[in-house]
C-alpha positions as CSV (number, residue, x, y, z in Angstrom):
1,M,-46.2,-19.2,4.0
2,W,-45.4,-20.0,0.4
3,Q,-43.4,-22.8,-1.2
4,V,-40.6,-21.2,-3.2
5,A,-41.3,-21.2,-6.9
6,K,-40.8,-17.9,-8.5
7,M,-39.9,-15.3,-5.9
8,R,-38.9,-11.7,-6.2
9,F,-35.8,-10.5,-4.3
10,T,-33.5,-7.5,-4.1
11,K,-29.7,-7.8,-3.7
12,M,-28.2,-5.0,-1.6
13,Q,-24.9,-4.3,0.1
14,G,-23.4,-2.1,2.8
15,L,-19.6,-1.8,2.3
16,G,-19.6,-5.0,0.3
17,N,-21.5,-6.9,3.1
18,D,-24.1,-8.2,0.7
19,Y,-27.5,-9.7,1.4
20,I,-30.6,-11.0,-0.3
21,Y,-33.7,-9.0,0.7
22,I,-37.2,-10.5,0.5
23,N,-40.4,-8.5,1.0
24,C,-42.4,-10.5,3.5
25,L,-45.0,-7.8,4.4
26,K,-47.7,-10.0,2.8
27,D,-46.3,-13.5,2.5
28,Y,-43.6,-15.5,4.2
29,P,-41.3,-18.2,2.7
30,D,-41.4,-21.7,3.8
31,D,-38.3,-23.0,5.7
32,P,-36.1,-19.8,5.8
33,P,-33.0,-21.5,7.1
34,N,-32.7,-23.8,4.1
35,L,-33.8,-21.1,1.7
36,A,-30.9,-18.9,3.0
37,K,-28.5,-21.8,2.5
38,R,-29.6,-22.3,-1.0
39,L,-29.8,-18.7,-2.2
40,S,-26.6,-17.5,-0.5
41,D,-24.5,-20.1,-2.2
42,R,-22.1,-18.1,-4.5
43,H,-21.8,-20.9,-7.1
44,F,-25.3,-22.5,-7.3
45,G,-27.5,-19.7,-5.8
46,I,-27.7,-15.9,-6.0
47,G,-24.6,-15.5,-3.7
48,S,-24.6,-13.4,-0.6
49,D,-23.4,-13.1,3.0
50,G,-27.0,-14.1,4.0
51,M,-30.7,-13.5,3.6
52,V,-32.9,-10.8,5.2
53,L,-36.7,-11.0,5.5
54,I,-38.5,-7.7,5.8
55,M,-41.7,-8.2,7.8
56,R,-44.5,-6.5,9.7
57,S,-44.0,-5.8,13.4
58,D,-46.4,-5.4,16.4
59,I,-43.9,-3.3,18.3
60,A,-42.0,-1.3,15.7
61,D,-42.5,0.2,12.2
62,F,-41.0,-3.0,10.6
63,R,-39.2,-6.2,11.5
64,M,-36.2,-7.9,10.0
65,R,-35.0,-11.5,10.3
66,M,-31.5,-12.3,9.1
67,F,-30.1,-15.8,8.2
68,N,-26.5,-16.6,7.7
69,P,-25.3,-18.7,4.7
70,D,-25.2,-21.8,6.9
71,G,-28.9,-21.3,7.8
72,S,-28.4,-20.1,11.3
73,E,-30.3,-17.0,12.4
74,A,-28.4,-14.0,13.6
75,E,-29.7,-11.5,16.1
76,M,-28.6,-8.4,14.3
77,C,-26.5,-7.0,11.4
78,G,-25.6,-3.4,11.2
79,N,-24.9,-3.3,7.4
80,A,-28.0,-5.3,6.7
81,I,-30.3,-3.0,8.7
82,R,-29.1,0.1,6.9
83,C,-30.1,-1.6,3.6
84,V,-33.5,-2.4,5.2
85,G,-34.0,1.3,5.7
86,K,-33.1,2.1,2.1
87,Y,-35.4,-0.7,0.8
88,L,-38.4,0.6,2.7
89,Y,-37.9,4.3,1.8
90,D,-36.8,3.9,-1.8
91,N,-39.8,1.6,-2.5
92,G,-42.3,3.9,-1.0
93,I,-43.1,1.5,1.9
94,A,-41.9,4.0,4.5
95,D,-42.5,7.7,3.9
96,R,-40.6,9.0,6.9
97,K,-36.8,9.5,7.3
98,R,-36.8,8.1,10.8
99,I,-38.1,4.6,11.3
100,S,-37.9,1.8,13.9
101,V,-37.0,-1.8,13.0
102,E,-37.5,-4.8,15.3
103,T,-34.7,-7.3,15.5
104,L,-33.8,-10.2,17.7
105,A,-31.4,-7.8,19.5
106,G,-34.2,-5.3,20.1
107,I,-35.6,-2.3,18.3
108,R,-33.2,-0.1,16.4
109,M,-33.9,3.4,15.2
110,L,-32.7,4.5,11.7
111,D,-32.2,8.0,10.5
112,L,-32.1,8.1,6.7
113,S,-30.0,10.6,4.6
114,V,-31.9,11.1,1.4
115,E,-30.8,12.7,-1.9
116,N,-33.0,12.8,-5.0
117,S,-35.6,10.6,-3.3
118,K,-33.1,7.9,-2.6
119,V,-31.4,6.9,0.6
120,L,-27.6,7.2,0.5
121,F,-26.5,6.9,4.1
122,V,-28.2,5.6,7.2
123,K,-27.4,6.4,10.9
124,V,-28.4,3.6,13.2
125,D,-28.8,3.9,17.0
126,M,-27.3,0.5,17.8
127,G,-28.3,0.7,21.5
128,E,-26.3,0.0,24.6
129,P,-23.3,-2.3,24.3
130,V,-23.3,-5.3,26.6
131,T,-20.1,-6.1,28.5
132,K,-21.3,-8.5,31.2
133,P,-19.9,-11.9,30.3
134,D,-23.0,-13.9,31.0
135,N,-25.1,-11.7,28.7
136,I,-22.6,-11.8,25.7
137,P,-22.2,-14.8,26.3
138,V,-18.6,-15.7,27.2
139,I,-17.5,-17.9,30.0
140,S,-15.9,-15.8,32.7
141,V,-16.2,-15.1,36.4
142,K,-15.2,-11.5,35.9
143,D,-17.5,-8.4,35.7
144,A,-16.2,-7.7,32.1
145,F,-14.1,-9.6,29.6
146,V,-11.5,-7.0,28.8
147,S,-8.0,-7.8,27.4
148,E,-8.2,-11.3,28.7
149,P,-5.7,-13.9,27.3
150,V,-7.3,-16.5,24.9
151,T,-5.1,-19.1,23.1
152,V,-6.1,-20.5,19.8
153,K,-4.0,-22.5,17.4
154,G,-1.0,-22.0,19.7
155,R,-1.2,-18.2,19.7
156,T,-2.4,-16.1,22.6
157,F,-4.5,-13.0,21.9
158,R,-5.7,-10.3,24.4
159,V,-9.4,-10.4,23.8
160,T,-12.2,-8.0,24.7
161,C,-15.8,-9.3,24.4
162,V,-18.8,-7.1,23.7
163,S,-22.3,-7.8,22.5
164,M,-24.1,-5.4,20.2
165,G,-27.1,-7.7,20.3
166,N,-24.8,-10.4,18.9
167,P,-21.5,-11.5,20.4
168,H,-18.1,-10.2,19.4
169,A,-14.5,-11.0,20.4
170,V,-12.1,-8.2,19.6
171,S,-8.3,-8.8,19.4
172,Y,-5.4,-6.5,18.4
173,V,-2.7,-7.2,15.9
174,D,0.2,-5.2,14.4
175,D,-0.6,-5.6,10.8
176,V,-4.2,-6.6,10.1
177,A,-3.7,-6.8,6.3
178,A,-1.1,-9.6,6.7
179,F,-2.9,-11.4,9.5
180,P,-3.8,-15.0,8.6
181,L,-7.5,-14.6,9.5
182,E,-8.5,-17.9,7.9
183,V,-6.3,-19.7,10.3
184,F,-7.4,-18.0,13.6
185,G,-10.9,-16.8,12.8
186,S,-12.6,-20.1,12.7
187,A,-10.7,-21.3,15.8
188,M,-11.7,-18.2,17.8
189,E,-15.3,-18.5,16.6
190,T,-15.7,-22.0,17.9
191,N,-13.6,-21.7,21.1
192,D,-15.2,-23.3,24.1
193,L,-15.3,-19.9,25.8
194,Y,-18.2,-18.9,23.6
195,P,-21.4,-21.0,24.2
196,R,-23.1,-19.7,21.1
197,R,-20.0,-19.2,19.0
198,I,-18.8,-15.6,18.4
199,N,-18.0,-13.1,15.7
200,C,-14.2,-12.3,15.7
201,E,-12.6,-8.9,14.9
202,F,-8.9,-8.4,14.5
203,V,-7.9,-4.8,14.8
204,E,-4.9,-2.6,13.9
205,I,-4.8,0.8,15.8
206,I,-3.9,3.5,13.3
207,D,-4.4,6.5,15.7
208,R,-7.0,7.6,18.3
209,K,-9.5,8.4,15.7
210,T,-8.9,5.6,13.2
211,L,-9.1,1.8,13.6
212,K,-8.6,-0.8,10.8
213,M,-10.3,-4.2,11.1
214,R,-11.0,-7.5,9.5
215,V,-13.9,-9.7,10.6
216,W,-14.6,-13.4,10.7
217,E,-18.4,-13.7,11.1
218,R,-20.1,-16.5,12.9
219,G,-21.7,-18.8,10.3
220,A,-20.3,-16.8,7.3
221,G,-16.5,-16.7,7.5
222,E,-14.6,-13.6,6.4
223,T,-16.8,-10.8,5.1
224,L,-15.9,-7.4,3.7
225,A,-17.6,-5.6,6.5
226,C,-19.6,-6.0,9.7
227,G,-21.6,-3.1,11.2
228,T,-22.1,-4.6,14.7
229,G,-18.5,-5.7,14.6
230,A,-17.3,-2.2,13.9
231,C,-19.4,-0.9,16.8
232,A,-18.0,-3.7,19.1
233,V,-14.4,-2.7,18.0
234,A,-15.0,0.9,18.8
235,V,-16.4,0.1,22.3
236,A,-13.6,-2.4,23.0
237,S,-11.0,0.1,21.9
238,V,-12.5,2.7,24.3
239,L,-12.5,0.2,27.1
240,N,-8.8,-0.5,26.5
241,G,-8.0,3.2,26.3
242,F,-6.9,2.9,22.6
243,C,-9.1,5.5,20.9
244,D,-11.6,8.4,21.3
245,R,-15.3,7.9,21.5
246,K,-15.9,8.9,17.8
247,V,-13.8,6.9,15.3
248,T,-13.5,5.9,11.7
249,V,-13.5,2.2,11.4
250,K,-11.8,1.0,8.2
251,L,-13.0,-2.3,6.8
252,L,-12.2,-4.2,3.6
253,G,-15.4,-2.8,2.0
254,G,-15.0,0.8,3.2
255,D,-15.4,3.1,6.2
256,L,-18.0,3.4,8.9
257,T,-18.3,6.2,11.5
258,V,-19.0,4.9,15.0
259,E,-19.6,7.0,18.1
260,W,-20.2,5.8,21.7
261,D,-21.9,8.5,23.7
262,E,-20.4,9.9,27.0
263,N,-23.1,8.2,29.1
264,D,-22.2,4.7,27.7
265,R,-25.8,4.3,26.6
266,H,-25.9,4.6,22.8
267,V,-23.6,3.5,20.0
268,Y,-24.3,5.3,16.7
269,M,-23.1,3.8,13.4
270,T,-23.3,5.7,10.1
271,G,-22.6,4.2,6.7
272,P,-23.8,3.7,3.1
273,A,-26.6,1.5,1.8
274,V,-26.5,0.4,-1.9
275,K,-29.0,-1.5,-4.1
276,V,-27.3,-3.9,-6.5
277,F,-30.2,-5.3,-8.5
278,D,-33.7,-6.8,-8.4
279,G,-34.3,-10.4,-9.5
280,E,-36.6,-13.4,-9.5
281,T,-35.8,-17.0,-8.7
282,E,-36.8,-19.6,-11.3
283,D,-37.8,-22.4,-9.0
């Protein structure tokens, strides 16, 4: 480990979901939770939706650890892992267009779309969605938590819970742009139904191939995009009969393509990955 003095980093974003990426293939920072809190601060730090450490792995090509702005560690982030693929390929660390990345949610496979030696888009095999309440986790005696009534701040939502390696609660509203997310997002995140808190998506159904969502992320608040959230929204919407298995999910930061295969085994997410800048901390 190293004590943070001067430290190189790369700022990257996927649909405006921005993270600080640190190359930890040789060295590892001391106290990542507090480092994430410090660096993610948008007034006194670099500013981001969190921090990602790129590391070596004994079971995959590489490993990522992701920390939220409050210092809590997340199991997985779809937008962040796409940028991990771009970082590795663009910097010549990975020389193949298909790589595996270890996360707390399991190993994820990345297929890189490259143009002029740079990654533009990444397709991620997000694995199999989890719908058993105990494994999400959400407190319920039912086999699945689909369109169940949950009341927060005096309003009742029909909620469907899905884990994509991290927990999500999906609700449906008529006009997501006008929805007061700041009022209900935090209350839903910390509801007693969710033992480890939860990421909250509020969704407007445009048609069977198009969904529009906003997200309140556990430990981060509202963000411009959430890849695992978009996947959870697609799965929840199929379970409710609202959409086809391949959809465009429209987020504040842009669009993701999500497909849930006919065997219910794999969810595939495709979207952009963008480098913003390289930098170095002063102390």
